[in-house]
C-alpha positions in Angstrom: -1.2 -40.8 67.9 -1.6 -37.7 70.2 2.1 -36.6 69.9 1.8 -37.0 66.0 -1.3 -34.9 66.1 0.3 -32.1 68.3 3.5 -32.1 66.0 1.1 -31.8 62.9 -0.7 -28.8 64.4 2.5 -27.1 65.4 3.8 -27.5 61.7 0.7 -26.2 60.3 0.7 -23.2 62.7 4.2 -22.4 61.9 3.7 -22.6 58.1 0.6 -20.4 58.5 2.6 -17.7 60.3 5.3 -17.8 57.6 2.7 -17.2 55.0 1.0 -14.4 56.9 4.5 -12.8 57.5 5.4 -12.9 53.9 2.1 -11.5 52.7 2.4 -8.7 55.3 5.9 -8.0 54.0 4.9 -7.8 50.3 2.0 -5.4 51.2 4.3 -3.0 53.0 7.2 -3.1 50.4 7.3 -0.6 47.6 7.2 -1.9 44.1 9.8 0.5 43.0 12.6 1.8 45.2 13.4 5.6 45.2 15.0 6.8 42.0 18.7 7.6 42.6 19.1 11.2 41.2 22.2 12.3 39.5 23.1 14.0 36.2 22.4 11.2 34.1 19.1 10.3 35.6 16.9 12.2 33.2 18.5 11.2 30.0 16.5 9.3 27.3 18.5 6.2 27.8 17.8 6.2 31.6 14.3 7.0 31.3 13.7 4.3 28.7 15.6 1.6 31.0 13.2 2.7 33.7 10.1 2.4 31.6 11.0 -1.0 30.4 11.7 -2.4 34.0 8.6 -0.7 35.3 6.3 -2.2 32.6 7.9 -5.6 32.9 7.2 -5.4 36.5 3.5 -4.5 36.0 3.0 -7.4 33.5 4.6 -10.0 35.3 3.7 -9.4 39.0 1.8 -12.2 40.5 -1.2 -10.7 41.8 -2.5 -13.4 44.0 0.7 -13.2 46.2 0.0 -9.5 47.5 -3.1 -10.2 49.3 -5.8 -7.9 47.4 -9.4 -7.9 48.0 -11.5 -9.7 45.5 -12.7 -6.4 43.9 -9.1 -4.9 43.7 -7.9 -8.1 42.4 -10.4 -8.0 39.5 -9.4 -4.5 38.6 -5.7 -5.1 38.8 -6.1 -8.2 36.5 -8.1 -6.3 34.1 -5.6 -3.5 34.0 -2.8 -6.0 33.5 -4.6 -7.7 30.7 -5.3 -4.5 28.9 -1.6 -3.5 29.3 -0.3 -6.8 27.9 -2.9 -6.6 25.0 -1.9 -2.9 24.2 2.0 -3.7 24.2 1.5 -6.5 21.8 -1.1 -4.5 19.6 0.9 -1.5 19.4 3.7 -3.3 17.4 1.2 -4.2 14.8 0.4 -0.6 13.8 -2.7 -0.1 16.1 -2.9 3.6 17.0 -5.3 3.1 19.8 -3.0 0.5 21.5 -0.1 3.1 20.9 -2.1 5.7 22.5 -2.7 3.7 25.7 0.9 2.7 26.1 2.1 6.3 25.7 -0.3 7.5 28.3 0.9 4.8 30.8 4.6 6.0 30.1 3.6 9.6 30.5 2.1 8.8 34.1 5.0 6.6 35.1 7.6 9.4 34.2 5.3 12.1 35.8 4.4 10.4 39.0 7.0 7.9 39.6 10.2 9.1 37.9 9.7 12.7 39.0 10.2 14.4 35.6 9.6 18.2 36.0 10.0 21.4 34.0 13.6 21.8 34.8 15.1 18.2 34.4 13.2 17.4 31.3 15.6 19.4 29.3 18.3 16.9 30.3 16.5 14.5 27.8 16.1 17.0 25.0 17.3 20.5 25.3 14.1 22.2 24.5 15.1 25.6 25.9 18.5 25.7 23.9 17.5 25.6 20.1 21.2 25.4 19.0 21.7 22.2 20.9 18.5 20.5 19.3 19.3 17.8 16.6 17.5 17.7 13.4 15.4 14.8 14.6 14.4 16.7 17.8 13.2 19.8 15.8 11.3 17.5 13.4 9.7 15.5 16.3 8.5 18.8 18.0 7.2 20.3 14.7 5.5 17.1 14.0 4.0 16.9 17.6 2.8 20.4 17.3 1.2 20.3 13.8 -0.4 16.9 14.9 -2.2 18.7 17.8 -3.9 20.9 15.0 -4.3 18.7 12.0 -4.1 15.2 13.4 -2.8 12.6 10.9 -2.6 15.4 8.1 0.3 17.0 10.1 3.3 15.9 7.9 1.1 16.8 4.7 0.5 20.4 6.1 4.2 20.8 6.8 5.3 19.6 3.3 2.6 21.8 1.5 3.1 25.0 3.7 6.9 24.9 3.0 6.9 23.5 -0.4 9.1 20.6 0.4 8.2 18.2 -2.2 10.0 19.9 -5.0 13.2 18.9 -7.0 16.2 20.4 -5.4 20.0 20.2 -5.6 21.9 19.3 -2.5 25.7 19.6 -1.7 27.7 16.9 -3.3 25.1 16.0 -6.1 25.0 17.1 -9.6 21.4 16.1 -10.2 18.4 17.3 -8.6 16.3 14.9 -6.5 13.3 14.9 -4.0 14.9 15.2 -0.6 14.1 17.0 2.7 17.3 18.1 4.4 18.1 18.8 7.9 18.8 22.6 7.0 15.2 22.9 5.8 13.8 21.4 9.0 16.0 23.9 11.1 14.8 26.9 9.0 11.2 25.7 9.5 11.7 25.3 13.2 13.1 28.8 13.5 10.0 30.4 11.5 7.6 28.5 13.5 8.7 30.0 16.8 6.9 27.3 18.8 6.1 27.8 22.4 5.8 24.3 24.2 4.2 23.9 27.6 5.6 21.3 29.9 2.9 18.6 28.9 4.0 19.3 25.2 7.6 18.5 26.2 6.8 15.6 28.1 4.7 14.2 25.2 7.6 14.6 22.9 9.9 12.8 25.4 7.4 10.0 25.7 7.1 9.7 21.9 10.9 9.3 21.7 11.0 6.6 24.4 8.1 4.7 23.1 9.5 4.6 19.4 12.7 3.0 20.5 10.9 0.6 22.9 7.9 -0.6 21.2 7.4 1.5 18.2 9.2 1.7 14.7 12.1 3.9 15.6 12.3 7.2 13.6 9.5 6.4 11.2 6.9 5.5 14.0 4.9 9.0 13.9 5.7 9.2 10.1 4.1 5.9 9.5 0.9 6.9 11.0 0.4 10.0 8.9 -1.9 10.1 5.8 0.7 9.6 3.2 1.2 7.1 0.5 3.8 5.0 2.2 7.1 4.8 3.9 10.3 2.6 3.3 13.7 2.0 5.0 16.9 0.4 4.1 16.6 1.1 0.4 19.6 3.4 -0.1 23.1 4.0 1.4 25.8 1.7 2.1 25.0 -1.8 3.6 27.0 -2.8 6.6 28.7 -5.7 4.9 30.1 -3.3 2.3 32.1 -1.3 4.9 34.6 -4.1 5.2 35.2 -4.1 1.5 35.8 -0.5 1.4 38.2 -0.7 4.4 40.4 -2.9 2.2 40.5 -0.6 -0.8 39.7 2.9 0.2 40.6 4.2 3.7 39.6 7.8 3.0 36.1 6.8 1.8 35.8 4.5 5.1 36.6 7.6 7.1 33.9 9.6 5.4 31.4 6.9 6.1 32.3 6.7 9.8 31.9 10.4 10.1 28.4 10.1 8.6 29.3 12.1 5.5 28.2 9.0 3.3 24.9 7.8 4.2 24.5 4.2 5.4 21.6 1.7 5.0 20.4 2.6 8.4 20.1 6.3 7.4 17.7 5.4 4.7 14.2 6.7 5.2 12.0 7.5 2.3 8.4 8.5 2.0 6.0 8.1 -0.8 4.0 11.4 -0.9 1.5 12.2 -3.7 3.2 10.1 -6.3 6.9 11.2 -5.3 9.6 9.4 -3.5 11.0 11.7 -1.0 14.2 11.0 1.1 14.1 12.2 4.7 17.9 13.0 4.8 17.4 14.3 8.4 16.2 11.2 9.9 18.1 7.9 10.7 17.7 4.6 12.3 21.1 5.1 13.9 22.3 1.7 13.7 22.0 -1.4 11.5 20.6 -3.3 14.5 17.8 -0.8 14.9 16.8 -1.0 11.2 16.8 -4.8 11.9 14.6 -4.5 14.7 12.0 -2.5 12.9 12.2 -5.0 10.0 11.6 -7.9 12.3 8.6 -6.3 14.0 6.8 -4.3 11.4 5.3 -7.4 9.5 4.1 -9.5 12.6 0.4 -8.7 12.5 -1.8 -12.0 12.3 1.5 -14.1 12.7 2.4 -14.5 9.0 5.2 -16.7 9.8 9.0 -16.3 10.4 11.3 -14.2 8.3 14.4 -16.3 7.9 17.4 -16.5 5.6 15.7 -19.5 3.9 12.4 -17.4 3.4 13.9 -13.9 2.7 10.8 -11.8 2.4 7.4 -11.4 3.8 4.3 -9.9 2.2 1.7 -8.9 5.0 -0.8 -6.2 6.0 -0.7 -4.2 9.2 -3.6 -3.7 11.5 -4.6 -0.5 9.9 -4.8 -2.0 6.4 -1.3 -0.9 5.2 0.5 -3.4 3.0 4.0 -4.2 4.3 6.8 -5.9 2.4 9.9 -6.8 4.4 13.2 -8.3 2.9 16.3 -9.5 4.4 19.8 -10.7 3.5 20.8 -12.9 1.9 17.7 -12.4 -0.4 18.6 -8.7 -0.4 21.8 -6.8 0.2 20.4 -5.3 3.4 17.5 -5.3 5.7 14.7 -3.3 4.2 10.9 -2.6 4.3 8.0 -1.1 2.2 4.9 0.0 3.7 2.2 1.2 1.3 -1.0 2.9 2.6 -4.4 3.0 0.9 -6.5 6.0 1.9 -10.0 4.3 1.5 -11.7 7.6 2.2 -10.3 9.5 -0.7 -10.8 6.7 -3.4 -13.5 8.3 -5.6 -13.2 9.3 -9.2 -14.0 12.9 -8.4 -11.2 13.0 -6.1 -8.6 11.1 -8.2 -9.3 12.6 -11.7 -8.4 16.4 -11.3 -7.2 17.7 -14.6 -9.2 19.8 -17.1 -11.8 17.5 -19.0 -12.2 15.5 -16.0 -16.1 15.5 -16.1 -16.0 13.6 -19.5 -13.2 11.2 -18.1 -15.2 10.3 -14.8 -18.3 10.0 -16.9 -16.6 7.6 -19.4 -15.2 5.4 -16.5 -18.6 5.3 -14.7 -20.3 4.2 -18.0 -17.7 1.4 -18.7 -18.2 0.0 -15.1 -22.0 0.3 -15.2 -22.0 -1.3 -18.8 -20.3 -4.4 -17.2 -17.3 -4.3 -19.4 -14.0 -6.1 -18.6 -11.5 -3.5 -17.8 -7.7 -3.8 -17.1 -5.9 -1.0 -15.2 -2.3 -0.9 -16.3 0.8 1.2 -15.4 3.9 1.2 -13.4 4.3 0.6 -9.6 3.0 3.5 -7.7 1.0 5.2 -10.6 -2.3 4.6 -8.7 -3.9 1.5 -10.2 -5.3 0.1 -6.8 -6.5 3.5 -5.8 -8.2 4.0 -9.3 -9.7 0.5 -8.9 -11.3 1.4 -5.6 -12.8 4.4 -7.2 -14.3 2.6 -10.0 -15.9 0.0 -7.9 -18.2 2.6 -6.3 -20.3 2.5 -9.5 -20.9 -1.3 -9.7 -24.7 -1.8 -9.2 -25.6 -2.7 -5.7 -27.4 -5.9 -6.9 -24.3 -7.4 -8.0 -22.1 -9.6 -5.5 -18.4 -8.8 -5.6 -15.6 -11.3 -5.1 -12.0 -10.1 -4.7 -8.6 -11.9 -5.0 -5.4 -10.2 -3.8 -2.0 -11.2 -2.9 -2.4 -9.1 0.5 -5.5 -7.2 1.6 -5.3 -3.8 0.0 -8.7 -2.8 -1.2 -10.7 -3.2 2.0 -13.9 -2.7 0.2 -16.0 -3.8 3.2 -14.9 -0.8 5.1 -16.1 1.5 2.5 -19.2 -0.5 1.5 -20.3 -2.4 4.7 -23.8 -3.3 3.5 -22.8 -4.8 0.2 -22.1 -8.5 -0.6 -18.3 -8.5 -0.8 -15.8 -11.2 0.0 -12.0 -11.0 -0.4 -9.6 -13.8 -0.7 -5.9 -13.7 -0.7 -2.9 -16.1 -1.3 -1.3 -17.9 1.7 1.8 -20.0 2.0 -0.6 -23.3 1.4 -3.3 -21.7 -0.9 -2.1 -20.3 -4.3 -3.9 -17.6 -6.0 -5.1 -20.2 -8.7 -6.8 -22.3 -5.8 -8.3 -19.1 -4.5 -9.9 -18.1 -7.7 -11.1 -21.7 -8.1 -13.1 -21.3 -4.9 -14.4 -17.8 -6.1 -16.3 -19.7 -8.8 -18.5 -21.5 -6.1 -19.5 -18.4 -4.3 -22.3 -16.7 -6.3 -20.1 -13.7 -7.3 -21.3 -11.4 -10.2 -18.0 -9.4 -10.4 -14.6 -10.7 -10.1 -11.9 -8.3 -9.0 -8.4 -9.3 -9.1 -6.0 -7.0 -7.2 -3.0 -7.7 -9.4 -2.5 -10.3 -12.2 0.9 -11.0 -11.4 1.4 -14.7 -12.0 0.7 -17.0 -15.0 -1.9 -19.2 -13.3 -4.0 -16.2 -12.3 -3.8 -14.5 -15.6 -4.9 -17.7 -17.2 -7.8 -18.1 -15.0 -8.8 -14.5 -15.2 -9.3 -15.0 -18.9 -11.3 -18.3 -18.4 -13.4 -16.7 -15.7 -14.0 -13.6 -17.7 -15.5 -16.0 -20.4 -17.8 -17.9 -18.1 -17.8 -17.5 -14.5 -18.9 -13.8 -13.7 -20.7 -10.9 -15.3 -17.5 -9.0 -15.8 -14.0 -8.6 -14.3 -11.7 -5.7 -13.2 -8.0 -6.4 -12.7 -4.6 -4.5 -12.5 -1.4 -5.4 -14.6 1.9 -3.8 -15.1 1.9 -3.8 -19.0 3.1 -0.6 -20.6 1.2 -0.7 -23.8 -2.0 -2.4 -25.0 -0.1 -4.8 -27.3 2.1 -5.7 -24.3 -0.9 -6.5 -22.2 -2.4 -8.7 -24.9 0.9 -10.4 -25.3 1.6 -11.0 -21.6 -1.8 -12.5 -21.1 -1.5 -14.7 -24.2 2.0 -15.9 -23.0 0.5 -16.8 -19.5 -2.2 -18.9 -21.2 0.6 -20.7 -23.0 2.9 -21.2 -20.1 0.3 -22.7 -18.1 -0.7 -25.1 -20.8 -4.3 -24.1 -21.3 -3.4 -23.5 -25.0 -0.5 -24.7 -27.1 -1.1 -22.4 -30.1 -0.2 -18.8 -30.0 -2.9 -17.5 -32.4 -5.6 -19.5 -30.6 -4.6 -18.2 -27.0 -4.3 -14.6 -28.4 -7.9 -15.0 -29.9 -9.3 -16.0 -26.5 -7.5 -12.9 -24.9 -8.8 -10.3 -27.3 -12.4 -11.7 -27.2 -12.6 -11.2 -23.5 -10.7 -8.0 -23.0 -12.9 -4.9 -23.6 -11.1 -1.8 -22.3 -7.7 -1.0 -20.8 -7.2 2.2 -18.7 -3.4 3.2 -18.6 -2.2 5.3 -15.7 1.0 7.2 -15.5 3.0 8.8 -13.0 5.3 11.5 -14.5 8.6 12.9 -13.5 7.0 15.6 -11.3 4.9 12.9 -9.5 1.6 13.8 -11.1 -0.7 10.7 -11.6 -3.3 10.5 -14.4 -5.0 8.6 -16.9 -2.8 8.6 -20.1 -5.4 6.7 -22.3 -8.5 4.5 -22.3 -8.1 2.0 -25.0 -10.8 -0.4 -26.6 -9.9 -3.7 -28.0 -11.8 -4.6 -31.1 -11.6 -8.3 -32.1 -11.3 -8.6 -36.1 -13.9 -11.0 -37.3 -13.0 -13.8 -39.5 -14.1 -13.2 -43.1 -14.2 -15.5 -46.2 -12.1 -13.6 -48.8 -11.7 -16.3 -51.2 -13.2 -16.0 -54.8 -14.4 -18.4 -57.4 -13.3 -16.0 -60.2 -11.0 -18.7 -61.6 -13.9 -20.4 -63.1 -14.7 -17.4 -65.2 -11.2 -17.3 -66.7 -10.8 -18.9 -70.1 -7.0 -19.1 -70.2 -4.7 -21.2 -68.0 -2.7 -18.0 -67.2 -5.9 -16.2 -65.9 -6.9 -19.2 -63.8 -3.4 -19.5 -62.3 -3.5 -15.7 -61.4 -6.8 -16.1 -59.6 -5.7 -19.2 -57.8 -2.5 -17.2 -56.6 -4.8 -14.5 -55.3 -6.6 -17.1 -53.0 -3.3 -18.5 -52.0 -2.1 -15.2 -50.9 -5.2 -14.8 -48.8 -4.8 -18.2 -47.4 -1.0 -17.8 -46.5 -1.7 -14.3 -45.0 -4.3 -15.8 -42.6 -2.1 -18.7 -41.7 1.2 -16.7 -41.2 0.0 -13.3 -39.9 -3.7 -13.2 -39.4 -4.9 -9.9 -37.9 -6.8 -10.8 -34.7 -7.7 -7.3 -33.3 -7.4 -3.7 -33.7 -7.3 -1.2 -30.8 -8.4 2.5 -30.7 -7.9 5.1 -28.0 -11.3 6.3 -26.6 -9.9 9.0 -24.5 -6.4 10.6 -24.2 -4.4 12.9 -22.1 -3.4 15.6 -24.4 -1.5 18.9 -23.5 -2.8 18.7 -19.8 -6.3 17.9 -20.8 -8.5 14.7 -21.2 -10.0 14.4 -24.6 -12.5 12.1 -26.1 -11.1 10.9 -29.4 -12.5 7.9 -31.1 -16.0 6.5 -30.7 -16.6 3.4 -28.8 -17.4 0.4 -31.2 -21.2 -0.1 -31.9 -21.2 -3.5 -30.4 -19.8 -2.3 -27.2 -22.1 0.6 -27.1 -24.9 -1.7 -27.5 -23.8 -4.3 -25.0 -23.0 -1.5 -22.4 -26.5 0.0 -22.6 -28.2 -3.3 -22.2 -26.6 -3.8 -18.8 -27.6 -0.3 -17.4 -30.8 0.7 -15.7 -33.2 3.0 -17.4 -31.7 6.2 -15.7 -28.1 5.3 -16.5 -29.2 4.3 -20.1 -30.6 7.6 -20.8 -27.6 9.5 -19.4 -25.5 7.3 -21.6 -27.3 7.9 -24.7 -26.8 11.6 -24.0 -23.3 11.2 -23.4 -22.6 9.4 -26.6 -24.6 11.9 -28.6 -22.9 14.9 -27.1 -19.5 13.6 -27.7 -19.5 11.5 -30.9 -22.7 13.0 -32.6 -24.4 9.4 -32.9 -27.2 7.4 -31.3 -26.9 3.8 -29.8 -29.0 1.7 -32.3 -28.4 -1.3 -34.5 -25.6 -0.8 -37.0 -28.0 -0.2 -39.9 -29.8 2.4 -38.0 -26.9 4.4 -36.9 -27.1 8.2 -37.9 -24.7 9.4 -40.4 -23.5 12.2 -38.6 -19.7 12.4 -38.6 -18.0 12.0 -35.2 -16.4 14.9 -33.7 -12.5 14.7 -34.3 -10.6 16.0 -31.4 -7.2 15.1 -30.5 -5.0 12.8 -32.7 -6.7 9.6 -34.1 -5.1 6.7 -32.4 -6.2 3.6 -34.5 -3.6 0.9 -34.6 -3.8 -2.5 -36.5 -2.1 -5.6 -35.0 
């Protein structure tokens, strides 16, 4: 027994000595060996490789193995956790996490890698402008402007040098919105920028970051206060090159020499209603475009983008909407980021053309009067932004319920004290189910981000009849009759109604006003018209005049008159008329026809005393009448301005 005890003690002592020796050795060894310096050490590729390796070491090191004190262990664990969180968050579009990671990269390059004023020019030749690429010049310009203007930097560059205009470029016969490398070079020369060492290192850090954890060439552009950015939407797909090689060798040579844009050279921004191609920027390779597409939609784990499920719609951490598509659903990898600047979504900022005061007042009164309003127009014309601006005028006492495909309105950011709840579609919960839930959440106002499917359109009509005080929604209809027809067809396709006339009658009884927005060729966005829908009341036009007739011929004539009325109603009964209340005529907003008496009375009854008095004054000033019962209306003739736009359907 004694021998066994002695042997056990010897083994334990030996093991203890080995553990102590290992801990001491790890304490003494350097985490990173000395950097071997040569001509290629300070290139972007080498520095990126170092940063990846170093951050990997920091996040994976086992802190319990290096014999730290309890206080130091807690500090290092916290730092490690923050870095892991930031590395994950920066890929979702979180600018704070991005800033944290960039600051760490800055310190690593400065303190560990030995970057200084001389060798930094091996990464980007700051001191020799002729060797700078278009992207180098743009990165430097954007960084310097960002120091002064923040996230308005890109807007300032475009406005200062008037870049958002139609222009001809070599090889094209038609003008387009494009910013070329030559323009960027000219701007760089004019600016005569003087960069400090810190400025240069920050530009290098951004270039390393965007290829490591960022969104490649669009990383800084995406953060700017613009309407959106997209990639992979022009140029030749990679799969097309093999087809070209078999048919046209010269064309293939032009592609390989970058004379013909490829899909990975495709970067577009959406700026103040204009789609502008950034011809000087490129992802470089198809694989880089693919990497961006695979990362840009990942916030909140929306699921895997696969060949089976070839698209994803999601939001980013800053509230931007992102749509990503991939082959074989699309011909190439592509993404679309739409940004919604909630700070600017007021009617006063959105409506800027002459006559804007009347246009703004009209929209405010329509909302305060609890009218059911559709906002129609093409993609990118500003429907969602206008909807955000109109919501400001909903009375505080009303609870708001929102249904969207992806979170875009972010109303609680603008109105944090109001009773607002937003629902969205998911893979397992349809828009119809979401709207059904809304009925049970004490909402006064239903807002539907986009009526894009038949079930949602059908439910919207039903909810507008019984489930809420009023409804606001957007739709892609081009004309008012098209809007009515589209909503009617949705009711029919979902099986709510089987008769066209009955379905259309339900639509026109619900729909009060349509605000139609337009984006013209120059990228200007404005309200083309505000249209009122007036349901036609059923009238009994049959007569009994045949009883007064003495002759058979006379009785037959009167009978045929009644028969004509009958068949007219059965075959082509008039269900509604529509009139333009306001129009955009020759660059000015003009109030044209008066709102119907019924809508005037109902609008006024939904307003508080102050707004009701202002509304009375607005109606009298613009249409020369007072809001009373039909028989009490003054007989002043309405002011006729602009063209009369009454239509019958």
